[in-house]
Structures are given as structure tokens and as C-alpha cells.
ZADOBA-166681 format. One record per residue: residue in three letters; x negated, y, z negated of N, C-alpha, C, CB in turn. Coordinates in pm, whole numbers, padded with zeros to 5 digits, always signed. Last residue first. Glycine has a CB too. Layout:
BEGIN
ALAXYZXYZXYZXYZ;...
This chain:
BEGIN
GLN+01018+05370-02201+00975+05333-02065+01030+05198-02025+00823+05331-02054;ASN+01067+05427-02462+01177+05443-02367+01139+05411-02224+01228+05584-02373;TYR+00826+05407-02588+00926+05303-02615+01044+05311-02518+00977+05315-02759;ASP+00705+05645-02496+00657+05514-02450+00760+05404-02472+00527+05477-02522;ALA+00861+05834-02632+00853+05839-02485+00805+05705-02430+00758+05953-02438;LEU+00805+05762-02895+00940+05746-02843+00942+05747-02690+01031+05857-02898;ALA+00533+05839-02905+00573+05699-02927+00711+05673-02868+00572+05665-03079;GLU+00550+06114-02870+00482+06033-02768+00522+05886-02781+00328+06049-02779;ILE+00692+06165-03109+00746+06207-02980+00684+06125-02867+00722+06358-02958;TYR+00530+06075-03317+00655+06006-03290+00717+06045-03156+00752+06032-03401;ASP+00248+06039-03423+00290+06111-03304+00418+06046-03250+00178+06112-03194;GLY+00131+05895-03624+00234+05992-03660+00282+06076-03544+00182+06081-03767;GLN-00032+05693-03559-00095+05824-03571+00004+05933-03612-00160+05862-03439;ASN+00148+05487-03533+00051+05480-03643-00022+05612-03665-00049+05370-03617;THR+00271+05574-03296+00347+05569-03421+00253+05568-03540+00438+05444-03425;TYR+00064+05539-03110+00114+05674-03138+00192+05678-03270+00203+05722-03023;LEU+00049+05258-03125-00068+05340-03158-00023+05482-03194-00168+05342-03039;MET+00301+05189-03033+00263+05154-03171+00143+05236-03216+00231+05004-03182;GLY+00277+05285-02770+00376+05343-02860+00346+05312-03006+00515+05292-02825;ARG+00087+05110-02672+00051+05250-02687+00150+05322-02778+00046+05318-02550;ASN+00243+04875-02680+00118+04884-02754+00078+05029-02777+00006+04810-02679;VAL+00453+04953-02506+00482+04916-02646+00356+04928-02731+00539+04771-02654;TYR+00312+04993-02270+00386+05104-02330+00418+05076-02477+00516+05131-02252;VAL+00223+04734-02228+00124+04838-02257+00193+04960-02319+00048+04879-02129;ASN+00461+04600-02173+00383+04563-02292+00282+04671-02329+00311+04432-02269;GLY+00548+04704-01925+00617+04741-02049+00539+04708-02173+00749+04672-02055;ASN+00405+04815-01655+00376+04714-01757+00433+04757-01892+00223+04690-01768;ARG+00416+04993-01448+00540+04922-01483+00521+04817-01592+00596+04855-01361;PRO+00175+05099-01369+00263+05182-01451+00394+05114-01491+00295+05306-01378;ASN-00117+04978-01341+00017+04918-01331+00113+04994-01421+00013+04766-01370;LEU-00329+05157-01352-00336+05045-01259-00200+04978-01237-00436+04942-01309;ARG-00246+05329-01549-00279+05385-01418-00280+05273-01312-00418+05456-01423;LEU-00223+05146-01758-00101+05204-01701-00127+05274-01568-00039+05302-01799;ALA-00492+05093-01808-00403+04982-01770-00275+05036-01705-00367+04896-01894;GLN-00572+05349-01887-00625+05291-01763-00537+05175-01716-00769+05243-01783;ASN-00428+05372-02127-00404+05466-02018-00454+05412-01885-00470+05601-02048;TYR-00546+05164-02274-00404+05158-02241-00372+05251-02124-00318+05195-02363;ASP-00811+05267-02294-00785+05141-02224-00638+05128-02185-00826+05021-02311;GLU-00766+05503-02441-00830+05509-02308-00801+05382-02228-00982+05529-02322;LEU-00660+05392-02676-00578+05480-02594-00635+05491-02452-00567+05618-02658;ALA-00885+05255-02772-00764+05181-02736-00676+05264-02643-00686+05141-02863;GLY-01056+05469-02826-01093+05370-02725-00973+05290-02679-01200+05276-02780;GLU-00906+05590-03030-00939+05665-02909-00975+05570-02795-01055+05762-02936;LEU-00898+05389-03225-00774+05433-03161-00800+05511-03032-00694+05517-03257;ASP-01039+05158-03356-01091+05246-03252-00973+05295-03169-01199+05173-03161;GLY-00942+04967-03531-00937+05107-03572-00996+05205-03473-01005+05123-03701;LEU-00918+04710-03451-01041+04744-03522-01047+04891-03564-01161+04711-03435;ASN-00680+04717-03311-00686+04637-03434-00810+04665-03516-00681+04491-03400;GLN-00765+04869-03092-00664+04922-03183-00668+04848-03317-00524+04913-03121;LYS-00938+04688-02970-00990+04814-03024-00893+04875-03124-01018+04914-02911;ALA-00748+04495-02895-00855+04460-02989-00915+04585-03051-00966+04379-02917;LEU-00595+04645-02716-00532+04590-02836-00636+04552-02940-00448+04468-02800;GLY-00790+04700-02520-00725+04808-02594-00662+04758-02722-00621+04874-02508;ARG-00845+04447-02418-00950+04520-02488-00891+04634-02572-01053+04577-02387;ASN-00595+04389-02302-00651+04302-02406-00757+04376-02488-00712+04177-02343;THR-00576+04602-02116-00475+04583-02220-00530+04500-02335-00349+04516-02162;TYR-00794+04557-01949-00788+04681-02028-00688+04668-02142-00750+04800-01938;HIS-00719+04312-01838-00846+04323-01911-00845+04447-02001-00965+04329-01812;THR-00481+04377-01708-00479+04285-01822-00606+04295-01904-00459+04142-01774;PRO-00533+04531-01481-00489+04597-01603-00488+04507-01727-00352+04651-01583;ASN-00797+04516-01272-00703+04426-01337-00659+04487-01470-00765+04285-01358;ASN-01002+04651-01151-00866+04683-01109-00760+04591-01170-00856+04676-00960;ALA-01255+04567-01210-01208+04689-01276-01065+04726-01240-01299+04804-01242;ASP-01409+04303-01241-01279+04329-01178-01213+04447-01249-01186+04203-01185;LEU-01655+04304-01367-01639+04223-01247-01512+04255-01170-01640+04077-01284;GLN-01614+04468-01583-01730+04495-01498-01721+04418-01366-01860+04457-01571;ILE-01399+04338-01699-01377+04468-01635-01493+04501-01542-01360+04579-01741;ALA-01532+04118-01810-01433+04096-01703-01406+04226-01628-01301+04040-01762;ARG-01681+04250-02003-01750+04180-01894-01656+04154-01778-01810+04048-01944;THR-01469+04338-02163-01559+04435-02101-01635+04372-01985-01659+04492-02204;ALA-01368+04096-02250-01284+04180-02164-01370+04285-02093-01173+04249-02248;ASN-01583+04011-02411-01550+03937-02289-01459+04016-02196-01484+03806-02324;ARG-01590+04211-02616-01709+04174-02541-01673+04107-02407-01796+04079-02626;ILE-01326+04213-02713-01384+04333-02655-01503+04297-02565-01428+04432-02765;ILE-01305+03950-02813-01213+03998-02709-01276+04117-02637-01076+04038-02771;GLY-01504+03954-03009-01516+03862-02896-01426+03904-02780-01483+03720-02939;ASN-01390+04137-03184-01516+04170-03119-01542+04080-02998-01632+04157-03219;MET-01159+03993-03266-01147+04119-03194-01276+04157-03121-01107+04229-03290;ASP-01045+03696-03291-01180+03752-03290-01182+03878-03204-01284+03647-03237;GLY-00826+03531-03302-00820+03659-03373-00954+03729-03382-00765+03638-03511;ARG-00813+03305-03153-00890+03297-03278-00878+03425-03362-01036+03269-03247;ASN-00675+03391-02930-00617+03283-03012-00687+03269-03147-00625+03151-02937;ILE-00862+03576-02835-00730+03622-02878-00669+03518-02971-00636+03647-02755;HIS-01067+03403-02763-01089+03495-02876-00958+03555-02925-01186+03607-02835;THR-00941+03277-02545-00986+03198-02660-01005+03286-02783-01118+03124-02627;VAL-00909+03497-02375-00791+03428-02429-00828+03345-02551-00726+03339-02321;THR-01178+03547-02319-01097+03649-02383-00975+03586-02448-01054+03757-02282;ARG-01247+03314-02186-01307+03341-02317-01226+03446-02392-01453+03386-02301;GLU-01104+03355-01950-01068+03244-02037-01126+03262-02177-01116+03111-01978;SER-01244+03577-01850-01101+03586-01877-01055+03477-01972-01021+03578-01745;TYR-01499+03471-01819-01478+03580-01914-01330+03597-01948-01535+03710-01858;ILE-01442+03272-01622-01501+03236-01752-01473+03345-01855-01653+03212-01738;SER-01351+03429-01408-01264+03329-01468-01313+03289-01607-01255+03205-01378;LEU-01585+03571-01352-01464+03641-01394-01368+03546-01463-01396+03707-01273;LYS-01751+03363-01268-01785+03437-01390-01662+03511-01443-01900+03536-01363;MET-01615+03288-01033-01630+03191-01142-01662+03262-01273-01742+03090-01109;GLY-01640+03523-00881-01508+03473-00918-01514+03374-01033-01442+03408-00799;ARG-01919+03525-00850-01852+03636-00917-01714+03592-00965-01841+03758-00822;TRP-01949+03291-00699-02011+03300-00831-01945+03410-00913-02163+03327-00819;MET-01817+03366-00462-01768+03252-00541-01821+03259-00684-01809+03119-00475;SER-01984+03576-00381-01843+03601-00408-01783+03489-00494-01764+03614-00276;GLN-02224+03438-00339-02217+03546-00438-02072+03575-00478-02282+03674-00383;ILE-02144+03267-00130-02186+03210-00259-02179+03316-00369-02329+03152-00249;VAL-02093+03459+00067-01988+03366+00025-02020+03310-00113-01970+03252+00127;LYS-02345+03573+00098-02233+03657+00052-02119+03569+00000-02182+03748+00167;ILE-02483+03351+00196-02524+03412+00069-02411+03496+00013-02651+03498+00087;ILE-02362+03306+00440-02346+03206+00336-02384+03262+00199-02431+03082+00367;SER-02212+03607+00568-02322+03513+00552-02294+03417+00437-02454+03586+00529;MET-01935+03667+00768-01991+03676+00635-02099+03569+00621-01882+03661+00526;
């Protein structure tokens, strides 16, 4: 691997760390738009990490973008089907939509 590739890889990792930490900061502040913005950037750098989709989905859900939240939760579960927190979040989304059968299925995961 060339030195340029090594440096690019290190830079990418540093940016990912920054966006992940910023997401947590915005979670602590309750800044839903900040969560979405930074989680989206983290996804662009690491599309295989379900945590980024979960965080963004929860922020979208809190802002009323239920379709976007559902897409993010589904992607998080495709990446890690054993993540109980995502099932709970998606179950709450289904409950709020009045889809109690789907909600119950998620709560039973």
C-alpha cells in the first residue's frame, strides 16, 4: 500500500470519528438536525455501521419524518438483525402510526 493510500485511510478514519462524536454531542443537546447531518456524513464514510442509521432514524422519527426513520431502522436491522434497540424504536414508530401488529412483532424480537 502506498503512503498516499495510508494517509487517505487515516484521514477517512479521523473524519468518521469526528462525525460520530459530533452525532453524540447533538444527541446530548437534543439537536435532531445536527444528529441527521452528522450521522449522514458518517454513513457516507462507513455505510456498514448500523449505529449511524439508528441514530439518524431516531432523529428523523422525532422530527416527524416517519418514512425516513423507517428506512433507516430497516437498514440498521439489515446490517445487524440482532439489535434489540432498533426493534424497540421501530416498534414505537409502528405504535404511533397505529400499526399494532407490526409493533407487537418488533417488540417480540
